C-alpha positions, 0 to 999 in steps of 0.5 A: 500500500502506498501512502502520501505524506506532506513535507516542507520543500526544505526537507524534500531537498535534504532527502533528495540529496541523501537518496543516492539512487535509492527510492524515498521509501528505501531512504526513509526505511534506512533512516528509521532503522538507524534510529536507536530510540524509535518507539521507546517512550523513555527516549522520547521523553529524554529528547523532549526534556533536553530541548527547549519548547518551540517559540510562538513564532516557530509554532505558527510557522509549523502550523502554517506549513501544515495548513499549506501542505494540506491545501496542496494535497490531492485526495486519493480516490477510494474504489 
């Protein structure tokens, strides 16, 4: 099954540079496999505790990017 996700142009460019002939799926699987703390709630909490909260400006920027991405998204036809 294929899923459609929205990412910012900045992230797309970085991922494109990292591909080296791989598909995006292969690249993302490699990155996920390399992540030592995936799914470990303690590691996630440690990460959150060691990073500052988002500024109001950053939060608004992220929200705007998400909203714009949703506007550009094309709904899939369900058959």
